[in-house]
KEKOL-65162 format. One line per field, with one value per residue (C-alpha): residue number from 1; z, x, y. Coordinates in steps of 0.1 Angstrom, whole numbers, plus 5000, padded with zeros to 4 digits. Example, Ala and Ser with C-alpha at 12.3 -4.5 7.8 and 13.67 -1.06 7.14 Angstrom:
! residues 2
i = (1|2)
pz = (5078|5071)
px = (5123|5137)
py = (4955|4989)
***
This chain:
! residues 274
i = (1|2|3|4|5|6|7|8|9|10|11|12|13|14|15|16|17|18|19|20|21|22|23|24|25|26|27|28|29|30|31|32|33|34|35|36|37|38|39|40|41|42|43|44|45|46|47|48|49|50|51|52|53|54|55|56|57|58|59|60|61|62|63|64|65|66|67|68|69|70|71|72|73|74|75|76|77|78|79|80|81|82|83|84|85|86|87|88|89|90|91|92|93|94|95|96|97|98|99|100|101|102|103|104|105|106|107|108|109|110|111|112|113|114|115|116|117|118|119|120|121|122|123|124|125|126|127|128|129|130|131|132|133|134|135|136|137|138|139|140|141|142|143|144|145|146|147|148|149|150|151|152|153|154|155|156|157|158|159|160|161|162|163|164|165|166|167|168|169|170|171|172|173|174|175|176|177|178|179|180|181|182|183|184|185|186|187|188|189|190|191|192|193|194|195|196|197|198|199|200|201|202|203|204|205|206|207|208|209|210|211|212|213|214|215|216|217|218|219|220|221|222|223|224|225|226|227|228|229|230|231|232|233|234|235|236|237|238|239|240|241|242|243|244|245|246|247|248|249|250|251|252|253|254|255|256|257|258|259|260|261|262|263|264|265|266|267|268|269|270|271|272|273|274)
pz = (5710|5676|5663|5667|5662|5691|5690|5689|5683|5667|5642|5641|5615|5588|5590|5568|5555|5551|5516|5512|5530|5515|5529|5510|5499|5517|5554|5562|5591|5567|5555|5536|5537|5516|5526|5515|5533|5500|5516|5518|5551|5553|5586|5606|5626|5647|5679|5693|5663|5666|5647|5620|5630|5618|5643|5647|5674|5680|5688|5707|5677|5648|5639|5607|5592|5562|5548|5510|5495|5460|5449|5446|5454|5474|5470|5462|5463|5471|5465|5475|5455|5470|5453|5479|5465|5475|5510|5516|5488|5462|5467|5440|5447|5425|5429|5421|5423|5451|5427|5416|5379|5358|5369|5406|5413|5392|5402|5381|5387|5395|5409|5412|5378|5345|5348|5336|5339|5340|5352|5371|5372|5391|5377|5384|5355|5381|5365|5371|5341|5338|5311|5295|5299|5269|5243|5265|5256|5279|5292|5311|5323|5357|5364|5396|5415|5416|5424|5415|5423|5447|5452|5441|5457|5444|5467|5474|5453|5425|5421|5436|5432|5457|5447|5467|5465|5468|5471|5503|5488|5485|5455|5452|5417|5402|5380|5359|5351|5350|5372|5404|5433|5461|5479|5514|5530|5544|5553|5540|5513|5510|5508|5509|5506|5514|5518|5547|5535|5562|5567|5546|5556|5537|5553|5542|5553|5555|5570|5600|5608|5594|5588|5586|5570|5568|5531|5536|5560|5547|5583|5600|5622|5637|5634|5643|5656|5671|5708|5716|5744|5719|5693|5688|5668|5637|5638|5604|5616|5595|5599|5613|5592|5577|5542|5536|5547|5542|5559|5569|5547|5574|5581|5617|5616|5600|5592|5589|5578|5589|5580|5611|5597|5621|5612|5637|5640|5649|5659|5654|5686|5680|5707|5732|5727|5711)
px = (8558|8568|8554|8578|8578|8582|8588|8555|8563|8586|8573|8592|8589|8616|8650|8669|8669|8634|8637|8603|8571|8537|8505|8472|8461|8428|8424|8433|8447|8470|8506|8529|8567|8593|8627|8660|8646|8627|8593|8565|8547|8511|8506|8474|8476|8445|8462|8429|8425|8451|8433|8452|8485|8516|8541|8566|8571|8541|8537|8510|8508|8506|8509|8520|8490|8505|8539|8540|8568|8578|8607|8641|8661|8659|8626|8636|8602|8566|8534|8497|8467|8440|8411|8383|8366|8395|8399|8427|8441|8462|8500|8526|8562|8593|8623|8659|8695|8703|8718|8695|8687|8694|8661|8661|8627|8597|8567|8535|8514|8487|8477|8440|8433|8446|8450|8487|8499|8537|8565|8596|8627|8659|8690|8725|8735|8731|8700|8663|8640|8604|8584|8550|8529|8506|8534|8562|8586|8611|8598|8629|8663|8672|8710|8728|8738|8775|8767|8741|8705|8690|8655|8630|8598|8570|8552|8515|8505|8527|8546|8579|8602|8630|8659|8688|8716|8753|8763|8743|8724|8686|8678|8644|8630|8601|8584|8564|8595|8620|8645|8664|8651|8676|8695|8694|8725|8718|8754|8755|8741|8703|8684|8648|8628|8591|8570|8546|8510|8499|8529|8555|8581|8605|8621|8653|8667|8704|8731|8733|8697|8662|8664|8633|8633|8607|8608|8595|8622|8647|8656|8660|8629|8642|8666|8653|8676|8667|8668|8702|8688|8664|8689|8696|8725|8717|8748|8759|8782|8764|8757|8723|8705|8671|8665|8628|8602|8565|8538|8503|8477|8467|8503|8502|8525|8559|8570|8608|8624|8659|8688|8681|8648|8627|8601|8602|8570|8571|8540|8534|8532|8514|8521|8529|8498|8499)
py = (2290|2277|2245|2215|2178|2154|2116|2097|2060|2035|2010|1977|1951|1953|1936|1960|1996|2011|2025|2042|2050|2059|2072|2076|2110|2107|2101|2065|2045|2026|2033|2010|2007|1990|1976|1961|1930|1924|1929|1955|1959|1972|1990|1996|2028|2019|2006|1992|1968|1941|1913|1895|1911|1894|1880|1909|1935|1957|1993|2011|2035|2010|1973|1955|1939|1922|1914|1913|1892|1882|1904|1888|1919|1951|1970|2006|2023|2018|2037|2033|2044|2066|2049|2053|2022|2000|1986|1982|2005|1988|1989|1993|1983|1989|1967|1975|1964|1988|2014|2042|2043|2073|2090|2083|2097|2107|2127|2128|2160|2165|2132|2140|2157|2167|2205|2211|2175|2172|2149|2158|2136|2138|2121|2110|2133|2161|2176|2178|2177|2188|2171|2180|2149|2153|2153|2139|2166|2183|2216|2226|2212|2225|2226|2236|2204|2194|2158|2132|2139|2113|2127|2153|2165|2187|2211|2206|2236|2222|2255|2244|2215|2206|2184|2169|2144|2139|2175|2180|2209|2212|2234|2250|2255|2275|2249|2274|2296|2267|2286|2281|2301|2294|2267|2252|2236|2202|2194|2158|2135|2139|2106|2119|2151|2159|2190|2193|2195|2219|2242|2259|2233|2212|2181|2165|2131|2133|2111|2134|2142|2150|2187|2208|2242|2270|2277|2313|2324|2299|2290|2257|2250|2218|2189|2154|2127|2093|2090|2075|2054|2038|2029|1992|1978|1958|1937|1950|1977|2003|2040|2049|2075|2083|2070|2078|2104|2110|2131|2120|2137|2162|2172|2161|2132|2126|2090|2085|2052|2044|2020|1999|1989|2010|2036|2065|2085|2122|2141|2178|2197|2229|2256|2229|2209|2175)
***
């Protein structure tokens, strides 16, 4: 039986779109999330430890430990360091007006060393650019999208880059050669992309579903949609879709943030065993 993802939990705490989710590179029971509600939530994924929990709805899977406030507008992105000496790890939040800047997403690589450091940026000019970090010069400009680029993701081995956006296409790029490999049809605007750290999977958050591809066979492994019976209205008459994705370090859990302020958690079910 093929590996699949099954619903594991729903994390409640934000009052508006979840714009980003971050997990430390090393094993940790902490994740952080940012939102259009102008706050960052620090989550504890140890359900037995409920001390110092803030007063919002709790989940058997995880609880919000702290709410960080101070931004005066939507928080567009958040990241968390993996400094083993820090407990809890430092959190970095980036605020915005709600409209992505020219370079919507950047990726510094590698994060744990300085062997071929480079930066990848995706832009509303429909291109992806790869930059050499030491001299900050453009290594390559990757063209192929017919609409703005919302998001980019770099594979764990740093050989591939995936980009997606308005045109509903996920383009796969060879970073060393600076060339397009192939495209994957997502069907609607892509808001987030992430590679699974333990499998040859690429996940895309679209306005229809979270689509998961096997990048070796180029086939769809699964499409994830919220349980209709568990959907609650926000009172804002807005579409419900996934806006942010991240995997746990070990690749066993996928965290998906939605426009209703909820983080839906999916667990990897290997050959029918959770």
